[in-house]
C-alpha positions in Angstrom: 163.1 206.7 92.9 161.4 203.3 93.5 162.4 200.0 92.0 159.7 197.6 90.9 159.5 194.7 93.3 161.0 196.5 96.3 159.1 198.1 99.2 158.2 201.8 99.3 157.6 204.2 102.2 153.9 203.6 101.9 154.4 199.8 102.5 157.6 199.5 104.6 159.1 196.1 105.2 158.7 194.6 108.7 161.9 195.0 110.8 164.0 191.9 111.1 164.1 190.1 114.5 166.3 187.4 115.8 163.5 184.9 115.1 161.7 185.4 111.9 157.9 185.0 111.8 156.9 181.6 110.4 154.1 180.7 108.0 153.1 178.1 110.6 152.0 180.9 112.9 148.7 182.3 111.5 149.1 185.6 113.3 152.3 186.3 111.3 151.2 184.9 108.0 151.4 187.4 105.2 148.3 187.9 103.0 149.9 186.2 100.0 150.4 183.0 101.9 146.7 182.5 102.6 145.0 179.3 103.8 144.8 176.1 101.8 141.7 176.0 99.7 139.5 173.0 99.7 138.6 171.4 96.4 134.8 170.9 96.1 133.5 167.4 96.3 135.5 166.3 99.4 134.5 166.4 103.1 135.9 165.5 106.5 135.1 161.9 105.9 137.5 161.9 102.9 140.2 163.7 104.9 140.1 161.3 107.9 143.2 159.4 108.8 143.5 155.8 110.1 145.3 157.1 113.2 143.9 160.5 114.2 146.5 163.3 114.3 146.5 166.6 116.2 145.3 169.6 114.2 148.0 171.2 112.1 148.5 174.6 110.5 146.0 175.5 107.8 148.4 176.8 105.2 148.5 173.3 103.7 145.5 171.0 103.0 145.4 167.4 104.2 145.8 166.2 100.7 148.9 168.4 100.2 150.4 166.7 103.3 149.6 163.3 101.8 151.5 164.2 98.7 154.4 165.6 100.7 154.7 162.4 102.8 154.9 160.3 99.7 157.4 162.6 98.0 159.7 162.5 101.0 159.4 158.7 101.5 162.3 156.3 101.2 160.2 154.0 99.1 159.8 156.7 96.5 163.6 157.4 96.4 164.3 153.7 96.0 162.4 153.7 92.7 165.3 155.6 91.1 167.2 152.3 91.2 164.4 150.0 90.1 163.7 148.7 86.6 161.0 150.3 84.5 161.7 148.4 81.3 165.5 148.4 81.2 167.7 148.2 84.3 168.6 151.7 85.6 172.3 151.3 85.1 172.1 150.2 81.5 171.4 153.5 79.9 171.6 157.2 81.0 168.4 158.1 79.0 166.1 155.2 79.9 163.4 155.9 82.4 163.5 154.2 85.8 160.5 153.6 88.1 161.0 157.0 89.8 161.1 159.1 86.6 158.2 157.1 85.3 156.2 157.9 88.5 157.0 161.6 88.2 155.7 161.6 84.6 152.6 159.7 85.6 152.0 162.3 88.3 152.3 165.2 85.8 149.9 163.6 83.4 147.5 162.5 86.1 147.5 165.8 88.0 146.5 167.9 85.0 144.0 165.4 83.7 142.4 165.0 87.1 142.3 168.7 87.8 140.5 169.2 84.5 137.8 166.8 85.7 137.4 168.4 89.1 139.5 166.0 91.2 141.7 167.3 93.9 145.1 167.6 92.1 147.1 166.6 95.2 145.0 163.4 95.7 145.7 162.4 92.1 149.3 163.4 92.3 149.8 161.4 95.5 148.2 158.4 94.0 150.3 158.6 90.9 153.6 159.0 92.9 152.7 156.0 95.0 151.4 153.7 92.3 154.7 151.8 91.8 156.1 151.9 95.3 155.4 148.2 95.8 157.4 147.1 92.8 160.3 144.8 93.8 163.8 144.7 92.1 163.7 143.9 88.4 160.2 145.2 87.8 157.5 142.8 86.7 160.0 140.0 86.3 160.9 140.3 90.0 157.2 140.5 90.8 156.7 137.1 89.2 159.6 135.6 91.2 158.4 136.9 94.5 154.8 135.7 93.7 156.3 132.2 93.2 158.2 132.4 96.4 155.1 133.6 98.4 152.7 131.2 96.8 151.9 129.5 100.2 151.3 132.8 102.0 148.9 134.5 99.6 151.3 135.4 96.8 153.0 138.7 96.0 151.5 141.6 94.0 153.1 144.9 93.4 149.9 146.8 93.9 149.1 145.1 97.2 152.7 145.8 98.3 152.1 149.4 97.6 149.2 149.5 100.0 151.3 147.6 102.5 154.0 150.2 102.2 151.6 153.2 102.6 149.8 151.7 105.6 152.4 149.7 107.4 156.0 149.5 106.2 157.0 153.1 105.4 157.8 154.7 108.8 155.9 157.8 109.7 153.2 157.2 112.3 152.5 154.5 114.9 149.3 153.6 116.5 148.6 154.0 120.3 149.4 150.3 120.6 152.8 150.7 119.0 152.1 149.1 115.7 153.1 150.8 112.5 150.6 152.9 110.5 152.8 153.7 107.6 152.4 157.2 106.2 148.9 157.5 107.7 147.4 159.0 104.6 143.8 160.2 104.3 141.0 158.0 103.3 140.6 159.6 99.9 144.3 159.3 99.0 144.5 155.6 100.1 141.4 154.9 98.0 143.0 156.8 95.1 146.2 154.7 95.3 144.3 151.4 95.2 144.2 150.3 91.6 142.8 146.9 92.3 140.3 147.2 95.2 139.9 143.6 96.2 141.7 140.8 97.9 143.1 137.8 96.0 140.2 135.6 96.9 137.8 138.2 95.7 139.5 138.8 92.3 136.9 139.4 89.5 136.7 136.9 86.6 138.3 137.5 83.3 136.5 136.8 80.0 137.9 133.3 80.1 136.2 132.6 83.4 139.5 132.6 85.4 140.1 135.1 88.2 142.4 138.0 87.3 145.9 137.6 88.9 145.9 141.2 90.0 144.8 142.2 93.5 145.4 145.2 95.7 145.4 144.1 99.3 146.8 141.2 101.3 144.6 139.5 103.8 146.6 140.8 106.8 146.2 144.4 105.5 142.4 144.0 105.3 141.6 146.1 108.4 142.9 149.4 107.0 141.5 148.5 103.5 138.0 148.0 105.0 138.4 151.3 106.9 139.1 153.5 103.8 136.6 151.6 101.6 133.7 152.0 104.1 130.5 152.9 102.2 131.8 151.5 98.9 129.9 148.2 98.3 131.4 147.3 94.9 134.9 146.8 93.5 134.8 150.0 91.6 137.8 152.3 91.6 137.4 155.8 92.9 137.4 158.6 90.3 141.0 159.6 91.4 142.2 156.0 91.1 140.8 155.8 87.6 142.6 159.0 86.6 145.8 157.5 88.1 145.3 154.3 86.2 144.8 156.0 82.9 147.7 158.4 83.4 149.9 155.3 84.1 148.7 153.6 80.9 149.2 156.7 78.8 152.6 157.5 80.2 154.2 154.1 80.0 152.7 153.2 76.6 154.4 156.2 74.9 157.5 156.4 77.0 158.4 152.7 76.8 158.2 153.0 73.0 160.4 156.2 73.1 162.9 154.5 75.4 163.1 151.4 73.2 163.8 153.5 70.2 166.4 155.7 71.8 168.2 152.7 73.2 168.5 151.1 69.8 166.1 148.2 70.3 163.8 148.9 67.4 162.4 151.5 65.0 158.7 152.1 64.4 159.4 151.8 60.7 160.0 148.1 61.2 156.3 147.7 61.7 155.8 148.2 57.9 157.4 144.8 57.4 154.6 142.3 57.2 156.3 139.7 59.5 157.2 142.2 62.2 153.8 143.8 62.0 152.0 140.4 62.4 154.2 139.4 65.3 153.7 142.8 67.1 149.9 142.5 66.7 150.0 139.0 68.0 152.0 140.1 71.1 149.5 142.9 71.6 146.7 140.3 71.6 148.5 137.9 74.0 149.5 140.6 76.5 146.7 143.2 76.4 143.8 142.4 74.0 143.1 138.7 74.0 139.5 139.1 72.8 140.3 141.5 70.0 140.6 140.4 66.4 144.0 141.1 64.7 142.5 143.3 62.0 141.1 145.7 64.7 144.5 146.0 66.3 146.0 146.6 62.8 143.5 149.4 62.3 144.5 151.0 65.6 148.2 150.8 64.5 147.3 152.3 61.2 145.6 155.3 62.9 148.7 155.9 65.0 151.0 155.6 61.9 148.8 158.2 60.1 149.4 160.9 62.7 151.6 163.8 61.6 154.1 163.3 64.4 154.7 159.5 64.0 158.5 158.9 63.8 159.3 155.9 61.6 163.0 156.2 62.0 165.2 158.0 64.5 169.0 158.2 64.1 169.9 159.7 67.5 170.6 163.2 66.3 169.1 166.2 68.1 166.4 166.7 65.5 165.4 163.0 65.9 165.2 163.3 69.7 163.0 166.4 69.2 160.8 164.6 66.8 160.4 161.7 69.3 159.6 164.1 72.1 157.0 165.8 69.9 155.5 162.4 69.1 155.2 161.4 72.8 153.7 164.8 73.7 151.1 164.7 70.9 150.1 161.1 71.8 149.7 161.9 75.5 147.5 164.9 74.4 145.6 162.7 71.9 144.7 160.1 74.5 144.0 162.5 77.4 141.8 164.8 75.3 139.8 161.9 74.0 139.1 160.6 77.6 138.4 164.2 78.8 135.9 164.9 76.1 134.1 161.5 76.5 133.9 161.9 80.3 132.6 165.4 80.2 130.1 164.4 77.5 128.8 161.7 79.9 128.8 163.7 83.1 128.7 167.4 82.3 130.9 170.1 83.8 130.4 169.5 87.5 133.4 168.4 89.6 133.9 164.7 89.3 135.3 163.2 92.5 135.5 160.1 94.6 132.7 157.6 93.7 130.4 160.0 91.8 131.6 159.3 88.2 133.8 157.1 86.0 136.6 158.1 83.6 135.3 157.3 80.1 137.9 156.1 77.6 136.6 155.8 74.0 137.1 152.3 72.5 139.4 153.5 69.8 141.6 155.3 72.3 141.8 152.2 74.5 142.8 150.2 71.5 145.5 152.7 70.5 146.9 152.7 74.0 147.0 148.9 74.2 148.7 148.8 70.7 151.4 151.2 71.9 152.0 148.9 74.9 152.0 145.9 72.6 154.7 147.5 70.5 157.0 147.9 73.5 156.2 144.4 74.7 157.0 142.9 71.4 160.3 144.6 70.8 161.6 144.9 74.4 159.9 142.8 77.1 159.2 139.7 75.1 162.4 139.8 73.1 164.2 136.4 73.1 167.5 138.4 73.6 166.3 139.3 77.2 165.1 135.9 78.3 168.5 134.7 79.8 168.6 138.0 81.7 165.1 137.6 83.1 165.8 134.0 84.2 169.0 135.2 86.0 167.1 138.0 87.8 164.4 135.6 89.0 167.1 133.2 90.3 168.7 136.0 92.3 165.5 136.8 94.1 164.4 133.2 94.7 167.8 132.3 96.1 167.7 135.4 98.4 164.3 134.2 99.7 165.7 130.8 100.4 168.8 132.1 102.2 167.0 134.7 104.3 164.4 132.1 105.3 167.1 129.7 106.5 169.0 132.4 108.4 165.9 133.9 110.1 166.4 137.5 111.2 170.2 137.5 111.2 170.7 139.5 108.0 167.5 141.5 107.8 167.6 145.3 108.2 166.7 146.4 111.7 163.1 147.3 110.9 162.4 144.0 109.2 164.3 142.1 111.9 161.9 143.6 114.4 158.9 142.6 112.3 160.3 139.1 112.0 160.7 138.9 115.8 157.1 140.2 116.3 155.6 137.7 113.8 153.4 135.1 115.3 153.6 132.4 112.7 155.8 131.0 110.0 153.6 132.6 107.4 154.0 136.0 108.9 157.8 135.5 109.1 157.8 134.5 105.5 155.9 137.7 104.6 158.6 139.7 106.4 161.3 138.1 104.2 159.3 139.0 101.1 158.8 142.6 102.4 162.6 142.9 102.9 163.5 141.6 99.5 160.8 143.7 97.8 162.2 146.8 99.3 165.6 146.3 97.7 166.8 148.1 94.6 168.1 146.2 91.6 171.7 146.9 92.7 171.2 146.1 96.3 169.5 142.8 95.4 172.6 141.9 93.3 174.9 143.0 96.2 173.0 141.0 98.8 173.0 137.9 96.5 176.7 138.2 95.8 177.6 138.7 99.5 175.2 136.4 101.2 174.4 133.7 98.8 177.6 133.5 96.8 180.0 134.6 99.6 181.6 137.1 97.3 182.7 140.7 98.0 181.2 141.8 94.7 177.6 141.9 93.5 176.3 139.1 91.4 176.7 139.8 87.7 173.8 139.3 85.3 174.2 138.0 81.8 174.3 140.6 79.0 171.6 140.6 76.4 172.3 138.8 73.2 173.2 141.1 70.4 170.7 142.1 67.8 170.6 139.9 64.7 
């Protein structure tokens, strides 16, 4: 008698040895393991690395290795203790930067694969998109930008590229300088959301340059390497997928987190005063050139969906309803972009710089409106302003202290960078790199210990209670 799933006499199992065959040895690889398949639309140019590496086994693709390197990086692990909207220790349910990145990767991987992108390139870009965020999220980003004003500023996306190509230890050049994770050209391009330096930032509708940029001047060499052949500031197809997946994920999940944490209910938007203020926040933050009535129409479309949750009381059925709402909205936005993109380009694989993600105007308005709701009730809330100010003070005082004490309190990697720096500007950038690497908790501990001389971390003020 044979049992399903076990070997038979016709197909006996190989005898065990003291050293089992490895998938890394092609001659011992079982048929089901196979070789990595190559997604159409990519060639050896896309798979090249800044620092050439010896040939490796073929059971994984170059892009699968990229994803694995990011997944195993310390920078990704640290995101678990960095603010997404609310500080990680404030609530067990609320997303942190790591869980947000995992959700972006899930949305982006499936959306990108449906368009013909290599799923591992998109996945790797999504996992890495927030690696450069400092403690306290965008609030910390503002503080470090202020502190670094004389050396080119600070931008989380440029810091991401710096981590991938310099700071995160994996490979070194022949000259002994760091090469970061040494990812492929296609993956680095996919992870670059703002492919320009600060001085080359495009102009906004008001004629002022955008504050966003994706590369510091002293990281220009590797940037120019992976952007060879691209003469414009366009994002690669995979970067556009990552960007949309990020927008979709955080616009619905920030709203869900705000509701579950008791900050607001969507039903409050039926109150004329709250609705008007939320629409105005949306205009100020995301849609400055859009008339209020157009935003109101986008909000009305969202409210008319069958899964919109006007009120959630925290019971299991309410959590299920919220989860269904977020799922349906992600599907609504992704499907609209997929259909529009396929209508424009047909059914061929869409990769690298051969196409653009098309987001219908109404979909873009609805995504921005969801972001505006979270911004109104959470990020711009007057209750949080004292907290934000205290967070900025912590980081600015850390910059001042570490600048005065040179390399004495820097972690060994950064102390070496400081010692190797050739100018005050380079040394200041090392200080910024060190502080940006900290988690929320470690920033408070460093501040309490070094700046305040206390054995305990600095305590931040609590939010004011709801009126």
